[in-house]
C-alpha positions in Angstrom: 91.4 39.5 85.3 94.0 37.0 85.5 95.8 36.1 82.0 96.2 33.3 79.8 98.4 30.9 82.9 97.2 27.5 82.4 95.4 28.0 79.1 96.0 26.1 75.9 99.5 26.4 74.0 99.2 28.2 71.2 99.5 25.8 68.7 96.4 24.6 70.4 94.2 26.0 68.8 92.5 26.2 64.7 91.8 29.0 63.2 89.0 30.2 61.5 88.2 33.0 58.7 85.6 34.2 56.5 88.2 36.5 54.9 86.8 39.7 57.3 87.7 38.3 60.7 89.0 35.3 62.4 88.3 33.0 65.0 90.8 30.7 67.1 89.2 27.6 69.2 91.5 25.2 71.1 91.7 21.7 70.4 89.2 20.9 73.4 86.4 23.1 71.8 86.6 26.5 73.3 86.6 29.5 70.9 88.8 31.7 72.5 89.7 35.0 70.4 87.0 36.3 67.8 86.7 40.0 66.8 83.6 39.6 64.5 83.4 43.2 63.0 86.8 42.7 60.5 90.6 41.5 61.7 91.5 44.2 63.9 88.0 45.2 65.6 87.7 44.3 69.5 87.4 40.8 70.6 84.1 39.6 71.9 85.5 36.0 73.2 89.4 37.0 74.0 90.3 33.9 76.8 93.5 34.1 74.8 94.4 36.8 76.0 93.0 36.9 79.8 90.4 34.2 81.5 87.8 36.7 81.8 87.9 38.0 78.4 85.3 36.0 77.1 84.8 32.5 75.1 82.4 29.8 74.1 82.8 26.4 74.5 81.2 23.3 72.8 82.5 20.1 74.4 82.0 16.8 75.6 80.9 17.1 79.4 83.6 16.0 82.2 87.3 15.6 82.0 89.5 15.4 79.6 91.2 12.5 80.6 90.6 9.1 78.9 89.2 11.2 75.7 90.6 10.9 72.3 90.6 14.1 69.9 91.2 14.1 66.1 90.8 17.2 64.0 91.3 18.2 60.5 90.2 20.9 58.1 87.4 19.9 55.7 89.2 19.9 52.1 90.6 23.0 50.8 88.7 24.9 53.6 88.7 26.6 56.7 86.2 24.5 58.2 87.7 22.6 61.1 86.1 19.2 61.9 87.1 17.7 65.2 86.3 14.3 66.4 85.7 13.3 70.1 86.3 9.7 71.1 84.9 8.8 74.4 83.8 6.0 77.1 80.3 6.6 76.2 80.7 7.2 71.9 81.8 9.7 69.3 80.8 13.1 68.5 82.0 15.2 65.5 82.4 19.0 66.0 82.0 21.3 63.0 82.8 25.1 62.8 83.2 27.3 60.1 82.9 31.5 59.7 80.0 31.1 57.3 80.7 32.6 53.6 78.0 34.5 52.0 75.6 32.2 50.6 75.9 31.9 47.1 80.1 33.5 47.2 82.3 31.1 45.2 85.8 31.7 44.1 87.5 35.5 44.5 84.2 36.9 45.5 84.6 34.6 49.2 84.2 37.3 51.9 83.2 40.1 50.1 80.1 40.4 51.8 80.5 38.0 54.5 77.4 37.5 57.1 79.6 37.8 60.6 78.2 34.3 61.9 80.4 31.3 63.6 78.6 28.0 62.9 79.0 25.2 64.4 77.1 21.5 64.8 77.8 18.7 66.9 76.9 15.3 64.8 76.4 11.7 67.1 78.7 9.5 65.1 78.3 6.4 68.1 76.9 5.9 71.4 75.3 8.9 73.7 77.6 11.5 74.6 76.7 14.2 77.0 77.7 17.8 75.7 78.2 20.8 77.1 78.2 24.8 76.0 79.4 27.7 77.8 78.9 30.8 76.2 80.6 33.6 77.9 80.5 36.6 75.5 82.2 39.7 77.0 82.7 42.5 74.1 85.3 45.4 74.2 88.3 43.3 74.8 86.4 42.3 77.6 85.8 45.2 79.2 81.7 44.8 79.2 79.5 41.8 80.5 76.6 42.0 78.4 72.7 41.6 79.4 71.3 38.1 78.5 67.7 38.6 76.7 66.6 34.6 76.5 63.8 34.0 73.6 62.5 30.1 73.3 65.0 29.7 70.4 68.0 31.8 71.3 69.6 34.6 73.5 70.7 37.7 72.6 73.8 39.5 74.0 74.0 43.3 73.8 76.7 45.3 75.6 78.3 48.4 74.4 78.9 48.9 70.3 78.1 44.6 69.8 74.5 42.8 69.7 75.2 38.9 69.6 72.5 36.7 68.9 73.4 33.1 69.9 70.5 30.8 67.7 71.0 26.8 69.4 69.1 23.9 68.6 68.8 22.8 72.8 67.6 25.0 75.5 70.0 27.4 77.0 69.9 29.0 80.6 71.1 32.5 81.2 72.8 33.5 84.2 74.9 36.7 84.9 76.4 37.2 81.4 76.7 33.6 80.6 74.3 31.2 78.7 74.9 27.2 79.4 73.3 24.1 78.4 73.7 20.7 78.6 72.7 18.0 76.5 73.1 14.5 75.3 74.0 13.6 71.4 73.2 10.2 70.1 74.0 8.6 67.0 73.0 10.1 64.1 71.5 13.3 65.8 72.8 16.7 64.5 72.8 19.9 67.3 73.3 23.3 65.4 74.5 26.7 66.8 75.0 30.0 65.1 76.0 33.0 66.4 75.4 36.2 64.0 77.3 39.7 65.1 75.6 43.3 64.3 76.7 46.1 65.8 74.2 47.5 68.4 72.8 50.6 66.4 73.2 49.7 62.7 71.4 46.9 60.9 69.7 43.4 62.4 72.1 40.2 62.7 72.2 38.2 59.0 69.0 36.6 58.3 68.8 33.2 60.4 70.9 30.5 58.7 70.7 26.6 59.0 74.0 25.5 60.7 74.2 22.2 58.9 73.3 23.9 55.0 75.5 27.0 55.7 78.6 25.1 56.5 78.6 23.1 53.4 78.3 26.3 51.7 81.3 27.3 53.3 83.2 24.5 52.3 82.5 24.4 48.8 82.8 28.1 48.5 86.6 27.5 50.0 86.6 24.8 48.0 85.5 26.0 44.5 88.3 28.9 45.4 91.3 26.6 45.6 90.1 24.5 43.1 91.1 27.3 40.5 94.8 27.5 41.7 97.4 25.0 39.7 100.6 24.3 41.9 102.3 21.6 40.3 105.5 21.6 42.3 107.1 20.0 45.0 104.5 19.3 48.4 101.8 20.3 47.0 99.8 19.6 50.1 101.8 22.1 52.5 101.7 24.7 49.7 97.9 24.3 49.0 97.0 24.3 53.2 99.4 27.2 53.3 98.2 29.1 50.0 94.4 28.6 52.1 96.0 30.1 55.6 96.8 33.3 53.0 93.6 33.6 51.8 92.2 33.5 55.3 94.8 36.2 56.4 92.8 38.4 53.4 90.7 41.1 54.3 88.5 40.8 51.0 86.9 43.8 50.6 90.1 45.9 50.5 92.8 43.2 49.1 94.8 43.7 52.3 96.6 40.7 53.9 97.1 40.9 57.8 100.4 39.9 59.2 98.6 37.6 61.9 95.0 37.0 63.2 96.2 38.1 66.7 97.5 40.9 68.8 100.0 40.2 71.9 100.7 36.6 71.6 104.3 36.8 73.0 107.6 36.4 71.6 108.9 35.3 75.1 107.1 34.1 77.8 106.6 36.6 80.1 107.8 39.2 78.1 107.1 42.4 76.9 107.5 41.9 73.1 104.3 41.3 72.5 102.3 43.4 69.1 99.2 43.9 67.5 99.6 41.7 64.4 96.3 42.7 62.7 97.8 45.3 60.3 98.9 44.9 56.4 102.7 45.5 56.4 104.3 46.4 52.8 107.4 44.0 53.2 104.5 41.1 53.8 102.3 42.5 50.9 105.2 42.1 48.6 106.5 38.3 49.8 102.5 37.4 49.9 102.0 38.2 46.2 105.7 35.9 45.5 103.9 33.2 47.8 100.2 33.8 45.9 102.2 34.0 42.4 103.9 30.4 43.4 101.1 28.7 44.7 99.1 29.6 41.3 96.7 32.0 43.0 97.6 34.4 40.3 94.0 36.3 40.4 94.5 37.9 43.7 97.8 39.7 42.7 96.0 42.3 40.9 93.5 42.7 43.7 96.7 43.3 46.3 98.4 46.0 44.2 95.4 47.3 43.9 95.2 47.6 47.5 98.9 49.1 47.9 98.5 51.6 45.4 95.2 53.0 47.0 96.9 52.9 50.1 99.9 54.9 49.9 98.5 57.6 47.6 101.4 60.1 46.6 104.5 59.4 48.5 106.3 62.9 48.6 107.2 62.9 52.4 109.5 60.5 54.2 109.7 57.8 55.9 107.7 56.0 52.9 104.9 54.1 55.0 105.9 50.4 55.7 101.8 49.2 56.8 98.5 50.2 57.0 95.2 48.9 58.4 93.2 46.7 56.1 91.0 49.5 55.2 94.0 51.1 54.4 94.4 53.7 57.9 97.8 55.1 58.0 97.6 56.2 62.3 97.8 52.8 63.5 98.6 54.6 67.0 99.5 51.6 69.6 97.5 51.4 73.0 97.6 49.4 76.2 94.9 47.6 77.4 95.9 47.2 81.2 92.9 45.4 82.2 94.0 42.8 80.4 96.8 40.0 81.9 98.0 38.5 78.6 98.9 35.3 77.6 100.7 32.9 80.4 100.9 36.8 82.1 103.0 38.2 79.0 101.9 42.0 79.3 101.3 44.8 77.9 98.8 43.2 75.8 98.8 46.0 73.0 96.4 47.3 70.1 97.9 49.5 67.6 101.5 49.2 66.3 103.8 52.5 66.9 105.6 50.6 63.7 103.8 52.4 61.8 106.0 55.5 62.6 109.3 53.7 61.6 111.8 54.3 59.0 112.4 50.5 57.2 114.2 51.4 54.5 114.1 47.8 53.3 110.7 48.2 52.6 110.6 50.5 48.6 112.8 47.6 47.5 110.1 45.0 48.5 107.6 47.2 46.9 109.4 46.8 43.4 110.1 43.7 43.4 107.0 42.8 43.6 106.3 45.3 40.9 108.8 43.4 38.8 107.8 40.0 39.8 104.5 40.6 38.1 105.2 42.9 35.3 103.6 41.1 32.2 100.4 39.8 34.9 99.8 43.8 35.8 99.6 44.5 32.1 100.4 48.4 31.2 101.0 50.1 34.3 98.4 52.9 35.3 99.6 56.4 36.8 99.1 55.8 40.1 101.1 52.9 39.8 103.9 54.3 37.6 104.2 57.0 39.8 104.4 55.6 43.4 107.3 53.2 41.9 108.9 56.4 40.6 108.3 57.9 44.3 109.9 54.9 45.6 113.2 54.7 43.9 113.8 58.4 44.5 113.2 58.3 47.8 115.6 55.5 48.1 118.1 57.4 46.4 118.1 60.2 48.8 117.6 58.1 51.9 119.9 54.6 51.8 122.6 56.2 53.4 120.6 57.1 56.8 120.2 54.6 59.5 116.8 53.1 60.6 114.7 50.3 62.6 115.7 47.5 60.5 113.3 44.7 59.6 113.0 43.3 62.9 111.6 46.8 63.9 113.9 47.6 66.7 112.6 50.0 68.6 115.4 52.7 70.2 118.7 53.9 68.9 118.3 53.4 64.9 121.6 51.8 62.9 122.7 50.5 59.8 121.6 47.5 58.9 122.6 45.0 56.5 119.8 44.2 54.9 118.4 47.5 54.8 120.9 48.3 52.7 120.3 45.2 50.5 116.9 46.0 50.3 118.0 49.4 48.8 119.8 47.8 46.2 116.6 45.8 45.3 114.6 48.7 44.9 117.1 50.8 42.3 117.8 47.5 40.6 114.3 46.6 40.1 113.5 50.4 39.4 116.4 50.3 36.3 114.7 47.3 34.9 111.3 48.8 35.1 112.0 52.1 33.7 111.0 51.4 30.1 107.4 51.2 31.9 107.6 54.6 34.4 107.0 56.6 32.5 109.0 60.5 32.0 109.4 60.7 36.0 112.0 57.5 35.4 115.8 58.5 35.7 117.0 54.9 35.2 120.7 56.8 34.8 120.6 58.4 38.3 119.3 55.3 39.7 121.8 52.8 38.7 124.5 55.1 39.9 122.8 54.7 43.3 122.4 51.0 43.0 126.2 50.7 41.7 127.3 52.8 45.3 125.0 50.7 47.6 126.7 47.5 46.5 130.0 48.3 47.0 129.0 49.9 50.4 127.7 46.7 51.7 130.5 44.3 50.4 132.3 47.1 52.6 130.9 47.7 55.6 128.9 44.7 56.1 131.3 42.1 55.7 133.4 41.5 59.0 136.9 40.1 58.8 137.2 38.8 62.4 133.4 37.0 62.0 133.8 36.0 58.6 130.7 36.7 57.4 128.6 39.3 56.4 127.4 40.5 59.7 123.2 42.7 60.6 124.6 45.8 60.6 127.4 47.6 59.5 130.4 47.6 62.1 128.8 44.9 64.1 130.3 41.5 65.1 126.5 40.0 65.5 125.3 37.6 63.2 121.7 38.4 61.7 119.7 36.1 59.7 118.5 38.9 57.8 121.1 38.4 55.8 120.3 35.4 54.4 118.2 37.4 51.5 121.7 38.5 49.9 121.2 35.2 47.6 117.3 34.9 47.1 117.5 38.8 46.0 120.2 38.6 43.5 122.3 40.8 45.7 125.3 38.1 45.4 125.2 34.6 44.3 125.2 31.6 47.5 128.0 30.7 45.7 130.5 33.5 46.4 132.9 32.5 48.9 131.7 35.4 51.3 127.9 34.2 51.3 128.9 30.8 51.2 130.6 31.5 54.7 128.0 33.2 55.9 125.5 30.6 55.3 127.4 28.2 56.9 128.0 30.7 59.8 124.4 31.0 60.2 123.5 27.7 60.3 126.1 26.8 62.6 125.3 29.3 65.1 121.8 30.1 64.7 120.0 27.2 63.5 118.6 24.1 66.1 116.7 21.0 65.1 115.4 23.0 62.2 114.9 26.5 62.8 117.0 29.6 63.0 116.8 32.5 65.1 117.0 35.9 64.2 120.5 36.5 66.1 121.9 34.9 68.7 120.2 36.3 71.5 117.1 35.8 70.6 115.5 32.7 72.5 113.4 31.1 70.3 113.5 30.6 66.5 112.0 33.0 63.8 109.9 30.2 61.0 110.6 32.6 58.2 113.8 32.9 58.7 114.5 28.8 58.5 112.9 29.0 55.3 115.3 31.5 54.1 118.2 28.9 54.6 116.1 26.5 52.8 116.3 28.5 49.9 120.3 29.9 50.6 120.8 26.0 50.5 119.4 25.7 47.1 121.2 28.1 45.5 124.3 27.3 46.7 123.8 24.0 45.0 123.3 21.5 48.5 119.4 20.4 47.6 119.7 17.3 49.7 120.8 19.4 52.9 117.7 21.9 51.9 114.9 18.8 51.7 116.2 17.9 54.7 115.9 21.2 56.6 112.5 21.7 55.0 111.2 18.7 56.1 112.5 19.5 59.6 111.1 23.1 59.8 107.4 21.7 58.4 107.6 19.2 60.8 107.2 22.7 63.3 103.6 23.3 62.3 101.1 22.2 64.6 98.3 18.9 63.4 96.2 21.7 61.3 99.4 23.2 59.2 99.7 25.9 61.3 102.4 28.1 62.0 102.8 31.0 64.7 106.1 33.5 64.1 108.6 31.4 66.6 109.2 28.4 67.3 110.9 27.6 71.4 113.9 25.5 70.5 113.8 23.9 73.8 110.3 22.7 74.1 109.3 23.3 70.5 106.1 25.4 71.4 104.5 27.7 69.0 105.1 32.0 70.2 104.2 34.9 68.8 101.0 36.2 66.9 99.3 32.8 65.0 98.7 32.0 62.2 101.5 34.0 61.6 101.5 35.4 57.1 105.1 35.2 56.9 105.7 31.8 58.2 103.7 30.4 55.8 104.6 32.9 53.1 108.2 31.3 53.7 107.2 27.7 53.4 105.2 27.9 50.1 108.4 30.0 48.5 111.0 27.4 49.8 109.2 24.6 48.2 109.2 26.4 45.1 112.8 26.9 45.0 113.2 23.0 45.9 111.0 22.4 42.9 112.8 24.6 40.5 116.6 26.2 41.9 116.2 28.3 38.7 113.3 30.2 39.0 113.4 34.2 40.1 111.5 35.5 43.0 
């Protein structure tokens, strides 16, 4: 297979979700990614990773040249409407992953039918349309048999059965179904593609695509109407919160880091990882963001997922991530048959970071518990035990090296941000001690907390660089130290911290995006929003506002961020949509609204 070369840029893709799975559809009407069973299941459309791994095109026939395309989500939903203006007329293609009929609010996604909906509506004139249905289950390993029936095509291969119901006749040949058809003004043609396991129950009952799309729009809108954020940049905050909702696996409450696997951090590089899992670090920051965006009903559910997933934490290292169904073993596999996005190999499923020691993670969990302590009410036994275990474990191991929050593969080091995370864990544990029962030991925790603080100030500060650096004894700047004022480890107005912020802004920031370190070729969106927060806390609201607005323009036309931004071209890099990028935007907007608010 030949992967990705010549395909759409990452920023070209729109994001569809039913809060169980995700699909990516290009600006030109090709669904190039869909894992229908759940976020981390094998794809049936995987062309984003290889040109032969499956797709489903629906668009005007002929070349794109001369065709004007405008697209937007409908209201506060993840239902995408794309208008194609051609010489012969105009059509609107609307597409969505269906929600369960009648689902509203926080029930959205609990029992989604696994149906991809698409309609074509004639707006003016007469437009020749084309659809090309090329399913390739198991990440492109399987070419299904296509069984043509009067109003549908059934594609069956291995564990997957797909039923495509179409409003036009389809011609089947060699694992491909195709149709060319005309759409006139006022005419609507509908398609629905239903997934079912080959040897399980039947696919969802037949849906009227037009009615089902309207139902899906309403379900998303009801959910968002229950949230009442009234700070600055409300449109940006609402869109980012919708994307976070779309990255939530509703049956468990887990939030995946991104909807994709193996989209590269650098084109042609090998840092291509699977992000379709739930990191505890991301979970914590997600709770912060949802709290800010007034999505308070979700916070208890997410915390329940974390407690159930962790179980007893008597062993070290503490878990850092899980599958969406709370799976612990996420062992990595390489899909050698896929060429990778723009030739970037290997393509991976699973993520061996689950084996790493990352010392900052307990701090993120305890910070979330502290932030949401009143919302969570009286802590139950399982939550108390998890938080106590995390605090005791932090005392025992904070002095060890680790892989750091950037999940470096290879030699472990004493990362400054990891030690700061340990300080956060124990500081919040001391504050929560009255709620943690007989297992709490605030005196022991406070002593270790204060020792960590002294150690970071002594060994994290580099006199030659005149800044806190990424690791003890290192001369290298690292954006992760921007967390220090954001977690109240050290005020942004402290001379050392102010010098560090200025050094990072000078050396690592370019046109609104901040690199993680000097040897990184692209800017990391999350770090850019950290810098916004630091500038706010340092009292420089004007620069913070300018940076926030400049960074926010780096999203694509639908408001979606990937993980990173190329410093030269402005292209998106890494997996998409990236939860941490949108979390950063939400929290930065709230800091600009109220600098005194604690996060």
